[in-house]
All heavy atoms as TSV, in Angstrom:
chain	resi	resn	atom	element	x	y	z
A	1	MET	N	N	-11.309	21.315	1.462
A	1	MET	CA	C	-11.203	20.292	2.494
A	1	MET	C	C	-10.229	20.791	3.520
A	1	MET	O	O	-9.077	21.139	3.206
A	1	MET	CB	C	-10.755	18.989	1.862
A	1	MET	CG	C	-10.713	17.870	2.785
A	1	MET	SD	S	-10.128	16.278	2.141
A	1	MET	CE	C	-10.994	16.081	0.626
A	2	ASP	N	N	-10.615	20.832	4.779
A	2	ASP	CA	C	-9.734	21.321	5.823
A	2	ASP	C	C	-8.792	20.220	6.322
A	2	ASP	O	O	-8.941	19.041	5.944
A	2	ASP	CB	C	-10.546	21.913	7.000
A	2	ASP	CG	C	-11.445	20.875	7.666
A	2	ASP	OD1	O	-11.693	19.827	7.058
A	2	ASP	OD2	O	-11.859	21.143	8.799
A	3	SER	N	N	-7.847	20.597	7.150
A	3	SER	CA	C	-6.825	19.650	7.583
A	3	SER	C	C	-7.384	18.565	8.498
A	3	SER	O	O	-6.843	17.436	8.485
A	3	SER	CB	C	-5.689	20.385	8.264
A	3	SER	OG	O	-6.166	21.012	9.473
A	4	ASP	N	N	-8.440	18.852	9.274
A	4	ASP	CA	C	-9.016	17.823	10.117
A	4	ASP	C	C	-9.671	16.734	9.290
A	4	ASP	O	O	-9.565	15.525	9.613
A	4	ASP	CB	C	-10.047	18.443	11.069
A	4	ASP	CG	C	-9.403	19.286	12.141
A	4	ASP	OD1	O	-8.227	19.047	12.442
A	4	ASP	OD2	O	-10.103	20.183	12.685
A	5	THR	N	N	-10.330	17.100	8.211
A	5	THR	CA	C	-10.962	16.095	7.333
A	5	THR	C	C	-9.885	15.264	6.655
A	5	THR	O	O	-10.036	14.031	6.568
A	5	THR	CB	C	-11.821	16.808	6.305
A	5	THR	OG1	O	-12.741	17.660	6.958
A	5	THR	CG2	C	-12.590	15.781	5.458
A	6	LYS	N	N	-8.822	15.884	6.190
A	6	LYS	CA	C	-7.708	15.125	5.571
A	6	LYS	C	C	-7.089	14.158	6.576
A	6	LYS	O	O	-6.782	13.026	6.205
A	6	LYS	CB	C	-6.660	16.075	5.048
A	6	LYS	CG	C	-7.066	16.817	3.796
A	6	LYS	CD	C	-5.901	17.713	3.352
A	6	LYS	CE	C	-6.280	18.534	2.130
A	6	LYS	NZ	N	-5.177	19.402	1.712
A	7	PHE	N	N	-6.922	14.613	7.806
A	7	PHE	CA	C	-6.333	13.758	8.820
A	7	PHE	C	C	-7.265	12.592	9.148
A	7	PHE	O	O	-6.786	11.428	9.325
A	7	PHE	CB	C	-6.034	14.543	10.082
A	7	PHE	CG	C	-5.293	13.761	11.128
A	7	PHE	CD1	C	-3.971	13.408	10.914
A	7	PHE	CD2	C	-5.915	13.372	12.292
A	7	PHE	CE1	C	-3.275	12.677	11.860
A	7	PHE	CE2	C	-5.257	12.629	13.256
A	7	PHE	CZ	C	-3.930	12.262	13.037
A	8	ALA	N	N	-8.552	12.812	9.174
A	8	ALA	CA	C	-9.489	11.736	9.432
A	8	ALA	C	C	-9.483	10.698	8.303
A	8	ALA	O	O	-9.492	9.475	8.557
A	8	ALA	CB	C	-10.925	12.276	9.570
A	9	TYR	N	N	-9.408	11.161	7.057
A	9	TYR	CA	C	-9.268	10.233	5.932
A	9	TYR	C	C	-7.963	9.427	6.060
A	9	TYR	O	O	-7.958	8.246	5.763
A	9	TYR	CB	C	-9.290	10.996	4.581
A	9	TYR	CG	C	-10.653	11.455	4.157
A	9	TYR	CD1	C	-10.780	12.652	3.482
A	9	TYR	CD2	C	-11.784	10.716	4.424
A	9	TYR	CE1	C	-12.028	13.081	3.088
A	9	TYR	CE2	C	-13.018	11.129	4.018
A	9	TYR	CZ	C	-13.145	12.311	3.336
A	9	TYR	OH	O	-14.373	12.755	2.941
A	10	LEU	N	N	-6.912	10.087	6.484
A	10	LEU	CA	C	-5.634	9.380	6.638
A	10	LEU	C	C	-5.705	8.323	7.751
A	10	LEU	O	O	-5.263	7.209	7.558
A	10	LEU	CB	C	-4.525	10.426	6.967
A	10	LEU	CG	C	-3.115	9.907	7.135
A	10	LEU	CD1	C	-2.567	9.530	5.798
A	10	LEU	CD2	C	-2.285	10.959	7.793
A	11	VAL	N	N	-6.286	8.720	8.887
A	11	VAL	CA	C	-6.333	7.790	10.036
A	11	VAL	C	C	-7.227	6.622	9.753
A	11	VAL	O	O	-6.929	5.493	10.144
A	11	VAL	CB	C	-6.767	8.578	11.281
A	11	VAL	CG1	C	-7.125	7.627	12.427
A	11	VAL	CG2	C	-5.677	9.543	11.736
A	12	PHE	N	N	-8.370	6.826	9.121
A	12	PHE	CA	C	-9.291	5.762	8.863
A	12	PHE	C	C	-9.059	5.084	7.540
A	12	PHE	O	O	-9.293	3.875	7.395
A	12	PHE	CB	C	-10.742	6.243	8.913
A	12	PHE	CG	C	-11.191	6.670	10.298
A	12	PHE	CD1	C	-11.563	7.958	10.545
A	12	PHE	CD2	C	-11.195	5.742	11.323
A	12	PHE	CE1	C	-11.946	8.353	11.813
A	12	PHE	CE2	C	-11.579	6.107	12.596
A	12	PHE	CZ	C	-11.985	7.402	12.837
A	13	GLY	N	N	-8.587	5.808	6.553
A	13	GLY	CA	C	-8.421	5.250	5.223
A	13	GLY	C	C	-7.286	4.301	5.070
A	13	GLY	O	O	-7.410	3.238	4.456
A	14	ILE	N	N	-6.133	4.598	5.651
A	14	ILE	CA	C	-4.961	3.760	5.493
A	14	ILE	C	C	-5.174	2.345	6.068
A	14	ILE	O	O	-4.893	1.355	5.404
A	14	ILE	CB	C	-3.714	4.457	5.990
A	14	ILE	CG1	C	-3.341	5.568	5.033
A	14	ILE	CG2	C	-2.552	3.467	6.121
A	14	ILE	CD1	C	-2.137	6.343	5.452
A	15	PRO	N	N	-5.682	2.224	7.297
A	15	PRO	CA	C	-5.899	0.861	7.803
A	15	PRO	C	C	-6.969	0.095	7.011
A	15	PRO	O	O	-6.795	-1.116	6.768
A	15	PRO	CB	C	-6.397	1.071	9.240
A	15	PRO	CG	C	-5.847	2.415	9.616
A	15	PRO	CD	C	-5.870	3.214	8.352
A	16	ILE	N	N	-8.016	0.766	6.585
A	16	ILE	CA	C	-9.036	0.066	5.807
A	16	ILE	C	C	-8.476	-0.371	4.460
A	16	ILE	O	O	-8.717	-1.496	4.005
A	16	ILE	CB	C	-10.291	0.963	5.634
A	16	ILE	CG1	C	-10.977	1.122	7.000
A	16	ILE	CG2	C	-11.251	0.429	4.601
A	16	ILE	CD1	C	-12.071	2.127	7.033
A	17	LEU	N	N	-7.722	0.484	3.806
A	17	LEU	CA	C	-7.095	0.117	2.528
A	17	LEU	C	C	-6.099	-1.047	2.750
A	17	LEU	O	O	-5.969	-1.943	1.907
A	17	LEU	CB	C	-6.400	1.285	1.902
A	17	LEU	CG	C	-7.319	2.348	1.269
A	17	LEU	CD1	C	-6.505	3.534	0.798
A	17	LEU	CD2	C	-8.102	1.749	0.146
A	18	GLY	N	N	-5.380	-1.014	3.874
A	18	GLY	CA	C	-4.456	-2.104	4.165
A	18	GLY	C	C	-5.196	-3.430	4.368
A	18	GLY	O	O	-4.698	-4.478	3.918
A	19	LEU	N	N	-6.297	-3.391	5.055
A	19	LEU	CA	C	-7.070	-4.626	5.248
A	19	LEU	C	C	-7.595	-5.160	3.899
A	19	LEU	O	O	-7.584	-6.376	3.667
A	19	LEU	CB	C	-8.241	-4.377	6.212
A	19	LEU	CG	C	-7.871	-4.264	7.658
A	19	LEU	CD1	C	-9.072	-3.851	8.471
A	19	LEU	CD2	C	-7.303	-5.565	8.183
A	20	ILE	N	N	-8.082	-4.238	3.032
A	20	ILE	CA	C	-8.550	-4.654	1.733
A	20	ILE	C	C	-7.419	-5.261	0.916
A	20	ILE	O	O	-7.583	-6.297	0.269
A	20	ILE	CB	C	-9.210	-3.474	1.007
A	20	ILE	CG1	C	-10.515	-3.089	1.725
A	20	ILE	CG2	C	-9.473	-3.781	-0.445
A	20	ILE	CD1	C	-11.122	-1.772	1.245
A	21	TYR	N	N	-6.244	-4.625	0.948
A	21	TYR	CA	C	-5.066	-5.127	0.199
A	21	TYR	C	C	-4.666	-6.504	0.690
A	21	TYR	O	O	-4.376	-7.406	-0.106
A	21	TYR	CB	C	-3.924	-4.106	0.321
A	21	TYR	CG	C	-2.751	-4.463	-0.513
A	21	TYR	CD1	C	-2.824	-4.343	-1.906
A	21	TYR	CD2	C	-1.561	-4.880	0.034
A	21	TYR	CE1	C	-1.723	-4.651	-2.697
A	21	TYR	CE2	C	-0.472	-5.205	-0.734
A	21	TYR	CZ	C	-0.569	-5.096	-2.108
A	21	TYR	OH	O	0.501	-5.405	-2.884
A	22	CYS	N	N	-4.631	-6.703	2.007
A	22	CYS	CA	C	-4.280	-7.997	2.567
A	22	CYS	C	C	-5.341	-9.059	2.202
A	22	CYS	O	O	-4.985	-10.196	1.903
A	22	CYS	CB	C	-4.120	-7.936	4.073
A	22	CYS	SG	S	-2.645	-7.079	4.597
A	23	GLY	N	N	-6.583	-8.661	2.214
A	23	GLY	CA	C	-7.643	-9.592	1.823
A	23	GLY	C	C	-7.498	-9.987	0.366
A	23	GLY	O	O	-7.740	-11.160	-0.006
A	24	LEU	N	N	-7.144	-9.061	-0.494
A	24	LEU	CA	C	-6.908	-9.364	-1.922
A	24	LEU	C	C	-5.745	-10.346	-2.068
A	24	LEU	O	O	-5.766	-11.248	-2.883
A	24	LEU	CB	C	-6.666	-8.108	-2.703
A	24	LEU	CG	C	-7.867	-7.237	-2.978
A	24	LEU	CD1	C	-7.439	-5.938	-3.637
A	24	LEU	CD2	C	-8.884	-7.970	-3.831
A	25	GLY	N	N	-4.698	-10.147	-1.267
A	25	GLY	CA	C	-3.535	-11.053	-1.308
A	25	GLY	C	C	-3.887	-12.442	-0.854
A	25	GLY	O	O	-3.488	-13.434	-1.472
A	26	ILE	N	N	-4.651	-12.532	0.221
A	26	ILE	CA	C	-5.062	-13.848	0.670
A	26	ILE	C	C	-5.998	-14.525	-0.295
A	26	ILE	O	O	-5.885	-15.723	-0.567
A	26	ILE	CB	C	-5.716	-13.700	2.094
A	26	ILE	CG1	C	-4.681	-13.311	3.128
A	26	ILE	CG2	C	-6.433	-14.994	2.508
A	26	ILE	CD1	C	-5.241	-12.877	4.446
A	27	ALA	N	N	-6.908	-13.765	-0.874
A	27	ALA	CA	C	-7.811	-14.326	-1.903
A	27	ALA	C	C	-7.025	-14.789	-3.113
A	27	ALA	O	O	-7.347	-15.833	-3.682
A	27	ALA	CB	C	-8.853	-13.280	-2.294
A	28	ALA	N	N	-6.022	-14.042	-3.495
A	28	ALA	CA	C	-5.233	-14.443	-4.676
A	28	ALA	C	C	-4.458	-15.722	-4.352
A	28	ALA	O	O	-4.357	-16.617	-5.195
A	28	ALA	CB	C	-4.268	-13.320	-5.048
A	29	MET	N	N	-3.895	-15.798	-3.139
A	29	MET	CA	C	-3.145	-17.013	-2.757
A	29	MET	C	C	-4.055	-18.231	-2.693
A	29	MET	O	O	-3.618	-19.337	-3.006
A	29	MET	CB	C	-2.482	-16.842	-1.398
A	29	MET	CG	C	-1.235	-16.039	-1.455
A	29	MET	SD	S	0.112	-17.001	-2.138
A	29	MET	CE	C	1.461	-15.965	-1.779
A	30	SER	N	N	-5.276	-18.041	-2.318
A	30	SER	CA	C	-6.192	-19.202	-2.177
A	30	SER	C	C	-6.878	-19.607	-3.442
A	30	SER	O	O	-7.356	-20.730	-3.555
A	30	SER	CB	C	-7.237	-18.946	-1.062
A	30	SER	OG	O	-8.043	-17.884	-1.440
A	31	SER	N	N	-6.962	-18.709	-4.401
A	31	SER	CA	C	-7.746	-19.016	-5.576
A	31	SER	C	C	-6.977	-19.129	-6.898
A	31	SER	O	O	-7.454	-19.760	-7.806
A	31	SER	CB	C	-8.850	-17.971	-5.762
A	31	SER	OG	O	-8.289	-16.711	-5.983
A	32	ILE	N	N	-5.785	-18.557	-6.956
A	32	ILE	CA	C	-5.051	-18.574	-8.220
A	32	ILE	C	C	-3.869	-19.508	-8.067
A	32	ILE	O	O	-2.971	-19.325	-7.215
A	32	ILE	CB	C	-4.566	-17.118	-8.570
A	32	ILE	CG1	C	-5.764	-16.190	-8.711
A	32	ILE	CG2	C	-3.747	-17.149	-9.860
A	32	ILE	CD1	C	-5.375	-14.737	-8.863
A	33	ALA	N	N	-3.828	-20.520	-8.918
A	33	ALA	CA	C	-2.797	-21.542	-8.838
A	33	ALA	C	C	-1.417	-20.985	-9.142
A	33	ALA	O	O	-0.421	-21.414	-8.537
A	33	ALA	CB	C	-3.153	-22.697	-9.761
A	34	ALA	N	N	-1.318	-20.072	-10.112
A	34	ALA	CA	C	-0.022	-19.528	-10.440
A	34	ALA	C	C	0.609	-18.742	-9.289
A	34	ALA	O	O	1.825	-18.782	-9.127
A	34	ALA	CB	C	-0.140	-18.630	-11.676
A	35	VAL	N	N	-0.206	-18.122	-8.492
A	35	VAL	CA	C	0.303	-17.372	-7.330
A	35	VAL	C	C	0.818	-18.371	-6.286
A	35	VAL	O	O	1.856	-18.171	-5.665
A	35	VAL	CB	C	-0.804	-16.462	-6.769
A	35	VAL	CG1	C	-0.337	-15.804	-5.473
A	35	VAL	CG2	C	-1.185	-15.383	-7.770
A	36	ARG	N	N	0.087	-19.455	-6.092
A	36	ARG	CA	C	0.555	-20.507	-5.163
A	36	ARG	C	C	1.819	-21.166	-5.635
A	36	ARG	O	O	2.704	-21.485	-4.844
A	36	ARG	CB	C	-0.541	-21.548	-4.962
A	36	ARG	CG	C	-1.653	-21.094	-4.062
A	36	ARG	CD	C	-2.538	-22.246	-3.669
A	36	ARG	NE	N	-3.060	-23.004	-4.784
A	36	ARG	CZ	C	-4.261	-22.790	-5.369
A	36	ARG	NH1	N	-5.018	-21.824	-4.885
A	36	ARG	NH2	N	-4.643	-23.528	-6.361
A	37	ASP	N	N	1.940	-21.395	-6.938
A	37	ASP	CA	C	3.137	-22.076	-7.459
A	37	ASP	C	C	4.361	-21.192	-7.357
A	37	ASP	O	O	5.483	-21.713	-7.174
A	37	ASP	CB	C	2.899	-22.452	-8.929
A	37	ASP	CG	C	1.870	-23.563	-9.091
A	37	ASP	OD1	O	1.616	-24.258	-8.096
A	37	ASP	OD2	O	1.342	-23.692	-10.204
A	38	HIS	N	N	4.216	-19.896	-7.460
A	38	HIS	CA	C	5.349	-18.969	-7.398
A	38	HIS	C	C	5.152	-18.052	-6.198
A	38	HIS	O	O	5.059	-16.816	-6.329
A	38	HIS	CB	C	5.430	-18.151	-8.672
A	38	HIS	CG	C	5.501	-18.993	-9.926
A	38	HIS	ND1	N	6.627	-19.737	-10.251
A	38	HIS	CD2	C	4.574	-19.265	-10.885
A	38	HIS	CE1	C	6.401	-20.394	-11.371
A	38	HIS	NE2	N	5.157	-20.131	-11.782
A	39	ALA	N	N	5.105	-18.646	-5.028
A	39	ALA	CA	C	4.774	-17.914	-3.803
A	39	ALA	C	C	5.856	-16.876	-3.473
A	39	ALA	O	O	5.508	-15.773	-3.005
A	39	ALA	CB	C	4.597	-18.860	-2.644
A	40	LEU	N	N	7.124	-17.188	-3.678
A	40	LEU	CA	C	8.181	-16.228	-3.323
A	40	LEU	C	C	8.070	-14.977	-4.213
A	40	LEU	O	O	8.140	-13.870	-3.704
A	40	LEU	CB	C	9.544	-16.886	-3.494
A	40	LEU	CG	C	10.726	-16.043	-3.071
A	40	LEU	CD1	C	10.655	-15.703	-1.592
A	40	LEU	CD2	C	12.008	-16.762	-3.400
A	41	VAL	N	N	7.955	-15.173	-5.486
A	41	VAL	CA	C	7.831	-14.032	-6.432
A	41	VAL	C	C	6.565	-13.227	-6.137
A	41	VAL	O	O	6.572	-11.995	-6.119
A	41	VAL	CB	C	7.842	-14.540	-7.903
A	41	VAL	CG1	C	7.604	-13.401	-8.848
A	41	VAL	CG2	C	9.162	-15.212	-8.170
A	42	SER	N	N	5.455	-13.949	-5.896
A	42	SER	CA	C	4.218	-13.262	-5.593
A	42	SER	C	C	4.325	-12.481	-4.297
A	42	SER	O	O	3.803	-11.372	-4.214
A	42	SER	CB	C	3.087	-14.297	-5.467
A	42	SER	OG	O	2.924	-15.019	-6.652
A	43	GLY	N	N	4.972	-13.034	-3.289
A	43	GLY	CA	C	5.160	-12.323	-2.022
A	43	GLY	C	C	6.015	-11.081	-2.201
A	43	GLY	O	O	5.720	-10.042	-1.584
A	44	ILE	N	N	7.080	-11.211	-2.975
A	44	ILE	CA	C	7.944	-10.048	-3.210
A	44	ILE	C	C	7.171	-8.956	-3.928
A	44	ILE	O	O	7.263	-7.775	-3.548
A	44	ILE	CB	C	9.189	-10.463	-3.998
A	44	ILE	CG1	C	10.117	-11.331	-3.137
A	44	ILE	CG2	C	9.946	-9.248	-4.535
A	44	ILE	CD1	C	11.240	-11.982	-3.877
A	45	ILE	N	N	6.378	-9.301	-4.915
A	45	ILE	CA	C	5.571	-8.298	-5.605
A	45	ILE	C	C	4.558	-7.725	-4.669
A	45	ILE	O	O	4.322	-6.489	-4.650
A	45	ILE	CB	C	4.917	-8.925	-6.860
A	45	ILE	CG1	C	5.981	-9.257	-7.913
A	45	ILE	CG2	C	3.827	-7.983	-7.436
A	45	ILE	CD1	C	5.467	-10.071	-9.055
A	46	PHE	N	N	3.946	-8.530	-3.839
A	46	PHE	CA	C	2.932	-8.105	-2.881
A	46	PHE	C	C	3.538	-7.118	-1.879
A	46	PHE	O	O	2.836	-6.182	-1.462
A	46	PHE	CB	C	2.335	-9.320	-2.170
A	46	PHE	CG	C	1.159	-9.023	-1.303
A	46	PHE	CD1	C	-0.058	-8.746	-1.853
A	46	PHE	CD2	C	1.294	-8.996	0.071
A	46	PHE	CE1	C	-1.170	-8.443	-1.042
A	46	PHE	CE2	C	0.212	-8.721	0.892
A	46	PHE	CZ	C	-1.014	-8.442	0.317
A	47	ILE	N	N	4.763	-7.315	-1.498
A	47	ILE	CA	C	5.460	-6.400	-0.562
A	47	ILE	C	C	5.923	-5.126	-1.258
A	47	ILE	O	O	5.824	-4.016	-0.706
A	47	ILE	CB	C	6.614	-7.106	0.110
A	47	ILE	CG1	C	6.097	-8.163	1.076
A	47	ILE	CG2	C	7.520	-6.131	0.852
A	47	ILE	CD1	C	7.151	-9.080	1.646
A	48	LEU	N	N	6.414	-5.232	-2.492
A	48	LEU	CA	C	6.991	-4.076	-3.193
A	48	LEU	C	C	5.958	-3.047	-3.613
A	48	LEU	O	O	6.284	-1.865	-3.718
A	48	LEU	CB	C	7.776	-4.565	-4.402
A	48	LEU	CG	C	9.150	-5.126	-4.111
A	48	LEU	CD1	C	9.819	-5.571	-5.394
A	48	LEU	CD2	C	10.015	-4.116	-3.392
A	49	ILE	N	N	4.715	-3.445	-3.841
A	49	ILE	CA	C	3.706	-2.492	-4.282
A	49	ILE	C	C	3.451	-1.427	-3.219
A	49	ILE	O	O	3.604	-0.212	-3.499
A	49	ILE	CB	C	2.398	-3.194	-4.723
A	49	ILE	CG1	C	2.672	-3.967	-6.021
A	49	ILE	CG2	C	1.257	-2.222	-4.883
A	49	ILE	CD1	C	1.528	-4.878	-6.434
A	50	PRO	N	N	3.108	-1.774	-1.971
A	50	PRO	CA	C	2.902	-0.708	-0.990
A	50	PRO	C	C	4.197	-0.010	-0.578
A	50	PRO	O	O	4.198	1.179	-0.273
A	50	PRO	CB	C	2.235	-1.428	0.214
A	50	PRO	CG	C	2.512	-2.853	0.040
A	50	PRO	CD	C	2.713	-3.062	-1.417
A	51	PHE	N	N	5.300	-0.744	-0.572
A	51	PHE	CA	C	6.589	-0.108	-0.251
A	51	PHE	C	C	6.965	0.932	-1.256
A	51	PHE	O	O	7.389	2.059	-0.899
A	51	PHE	CB	C	7.702	-1.176	-0.170
A	51	PHE	CG	C	9.046	-0.575	0.127
A	51	PHE	CD1	C	9.363	-0.165	1.395
A	51	PHE	CD2	C	9.973	-0.445	-0.865
A	51	PHE	CE1	C	10.610	0.388	1.702
A	51	PHE	CE2	C	11.237	0.122	-0.601
A	51	PHE	CZ	C	11.543	0.548	0.677
A	52	SER	N	N	6.823	0.666	-2.530
A	52	SER	CA	C	7.164	1.646	-3.549
A	52	SER	C	C	6.204	2.849	-3.517
A	52	SER	O	O	6.619	3.987	-3.732
A	52	SER	CB	C	7.183	1.020	-4.941
A	52	SER	OG	O	5.920	0.493	-5.259
A	53	LEU	N	N	4.947	2.589	-3.203
A	53	LEU	CA	C	3.999	3.695	-3.063
A	53	LEU	C	C	4.372	4.598	-1.895
A	53	LEU	O	O	4.408	5.833	-2.018
A	53	LEU	CB	C	2.588	3.154	-2.885
A	53	LEU	CG	C	1.487	4.187	-2.688
A	53	LEU	CD1	C	1.291	4.992	-3.920
A	53	LEU	CD2	C	0.204	3.478	-2.271
A	54	ALA	N	N	4.672	3.987	-0.776
A	54	ALA	CA	C	5.072	4.785	0.415
A	54	ALA	C	C	6.390	5.508	0.177
A	54	ALA	O	O	6.519	6.669	0.588
A	54	ALA	CB	C	5.215	3.847	1.622
A	55	ALA	N	N	7.341	4.873	-0.470
A	55	ALA	CA	C	8.619	5.534	-0.744
A	55	ALA	C	C	8.432	6.738	-1.701
A	55	ALA	O	O	9.034	7.793	-1.487
A	55	ALA	CB	C	9.603	4.550	-1.364
A	56	SER	N	N	7.577	6.599	-2.678
A	56	SER	CA	C	7.365	7.726	-3.619
A	56	SER	C	C	6.636	8.873	-2.903
A	56	SER	O	O	6.992	10.014	-3.147
A	56	SER	CB	C	6.568	7.228	-4.823
A	56	SER	OG	O	5.256	6.873	-4.454
A	57	VAL	N	N	5.692	8.560	-2.048
A	57	VAL	CA	C	5.032	9.630	-1.284
A	57	VAL	C	C	6.019	10.320	-0.353
A	57	VAL	O	O	6.026	11.542	-0.238
A	57	VAL	CB	C	3.818	9.056	-0.485
A	57	VAL	CG1	C	3.297	10.051	0.496
A	57	VAL	CG2	C	2.741	8.612	-1.459
A	58	TRP	N	N	6.843	9.535	0.306
A	58	TRP	CA	C	7.872	10.091	1.233
A	58	TRP	C	C	8.844	10.984	0.485
A	58	TRP	O	O	9.166	12.099	0.933
A	58	TRP	CB	C	8.600	8.939	1.887
A	58	TRP	CG	C	9.554	9.370	2.953
A	58	TRP	CD1	C	10.734	10.002	2.757
A	58	TRP	CD2	C	9.422	9.188	4.362
A	58	TRP	NE1	N	11.353	10.208	3.979
A	58	TRP	CE2	C	10.577	9.710	4.949
A	58	TRP	CE3	C	8.461	8.594	5.146
A	58	TRP	CZ2	C	10.740	9.705	6.345
A	58	TRP	CZ3	C	8.646	8.584	6.500
A	58	TRP	CH2	C	9.765	9.151	7.092
A	59	ILE	N	N	9.336	10.520	-0.627
A	59	ILE	CA	C	10.314	11.314	-1.419
A	59	ILE	C	C	9.684	12.591	-1.937
A	59	ILE	O	O	10.279	13.652	-1.923
A	59	ILE	CB	C	10.932	10.464	-2.542
A	59	ILE	CG1	C	11.806	9.375	-1.947
A	59	ILE	CG2	C	11.696	11.310	-3.534
A	59	ILE	CD1	C	12.256	8.335	-2.937
A	60	ARG	N	N	8.444	12.473	-2.435
A	60	ARG	CA	C	7.749	13.656	-2.925
A	60	ARG	C	C	7.524	14.677	-1.838
A	60	ARG	O	O	7.720	15.886	-2.012
A	60	ARG	CB	C	6.398	13.241	-3.564
A	60	ARG	CG	C	5.967	14.155	-4.644
A	60	ARG	CD	C	4.755	13.628	-5.360
A	60	ARG	NE	N	4.989	12.319	-5.947
A	60	ARG	CZ	C	4.100	11.334	-5.997
A	60	ARG	NH1	N	2.921	11.471	-5.464
A	60	ARG	NH2	N	4.407	10.185	-6.519
A	61	ALA	N	N	7.136	14.214	-0.632
A	61	ALA	CA	C	6.929	15.120	0.486
A	61	ALA	C	C	8.251	15.764	0.953
A	61	ALA	O	O	8.299	16.957	1.294
A	61	ALA	CB	C	6.260	14.398	1.629
A	62	SER	N	N	9.316	14.969	0.941
A	62	SER	CA	C	10.620	15.498	1.332
A	62	SER	C	C	11.117	16.537	0.321
A	62	SER	O	O	11.664	17.574	0.710
A	62	SER	CB	C	11.647	14.381	1.427
A	62	SER	OG	O	11.318	13.507	2.451
A	63	ALA	N	N	10.915	16.269	-0.949
A	63	ALA	CA	C	11.307	17.238	-1.973
A	63	ALA	C	C	10.508	18.536	-1.811
A	63	ALA	O	O	11.078	19.633	-1.964
A	63	ALA	CB	C	11.115	16.647	-3.329
A	64	LYS	N	N	9.245	18.431	-1.507
A	64	LYS	CA	C	8.410	19.612	-1.323
A	64	LYS	C	C	8.885	20.390	-0.088
A	64	LYS	O	O	8.921	21.643	-0.077
A	64	LYS	CB	C	6.963	19.212	-1.153
A	64	LYS	CG	C	6.034	20.415	-1.226
A	64	LYS	CD	C	4.591	19.990	-0.996
A	64	LYS	CE	C	4.073	19.254	-2.226
A	64	LYS	NZ	N	2.630	18.964	-2.125
A	65	ALA	N	N	9.295	19.697	0.983
A	65	ALA	CA	C	9.720	20.350	2.209
A	65	ALA	C	C	11.068	21.039	2.002
A	65	ALA	O	O	11.280	22.158	2.500
A	65	ALA	CB	C	9.826	19.350	3.369
A	66	TYR	N	N	11.964	20.417	1.271
A	66	TYR	CA	C	13.256	21.052	1.027
A	66	TYR	C	C	13.220	22.146	-0.012
A	66	TYR	O	O	14.102	22.981	-0.069
A	66	TYR	CB	C	14.326	19.991	0.609
A	66	TYR	CG	C	14.825	19.188	1.754
A	66	TYR	CD1	C	14.555	17.819	1.856
A	66	TYR	CD2	C	15.563	19.780	2.784
A	66	TYR	CE1	C	15.021	17.078	2.935
A	66	TYR	CE2	C	16.042	19.060	3.863
A	66	TYR	CZ	C	15.768	17.717	3.923
A	66	TYR	OH	O	16.216	16.974	4.967
A	67	LYS	N	N	12.214	22.128	-0.824
A	67	LYS	CA	C	12.077	23.151	-1.861
A	67	LYS	C	C	11.778	24.497	-1.278
A	67	LYS	O	O	12.223	25.548	-1.769
A	67	LYS	CB	C	10.934	22.738	-2.835
A	67	LYS	CG	C	10.842	23.584	-4.044
A	67	LYS	CD	C	9.709	23.053	-4.954
A	67	LYS	CE	C	9.630	23.813	-6.198
A	67	LYS	NZ	N	8.581	23.287	-7.085
A	68	ASN	N	N	11.015	24.510	-0.156
A	68	ASN	CA	C	10.667	25.811	0.473
A	68	ASN	C	C	11.770	26.411	1.229
A	68	ASN	O	O	12.665	26.318	1.663
A	68	ASN	CB	C	9.458	25.627	1.407
A	68	ASN	CG	C	8.212	25.311	0.600
A	68	ASN	OD1	O	8.123	25.663	-0.560
A	68	ASN	ND2	N	7.318	24.628	1.218
């Protein structure tokens, strides 16, 4: 896979995955009573999942850059 294809997946994939993730969050808030009852905890978890994923990718890329 060349770099142009990877970049295209990045440019189109991340927004589409973000929309799907937000749709899942909205669907969970509208259909699951436990999520509605504990909205603050659910929101914190909903925010921490993509944040921790992005932080781990960032740290891994930084470690790879400093390793060379």
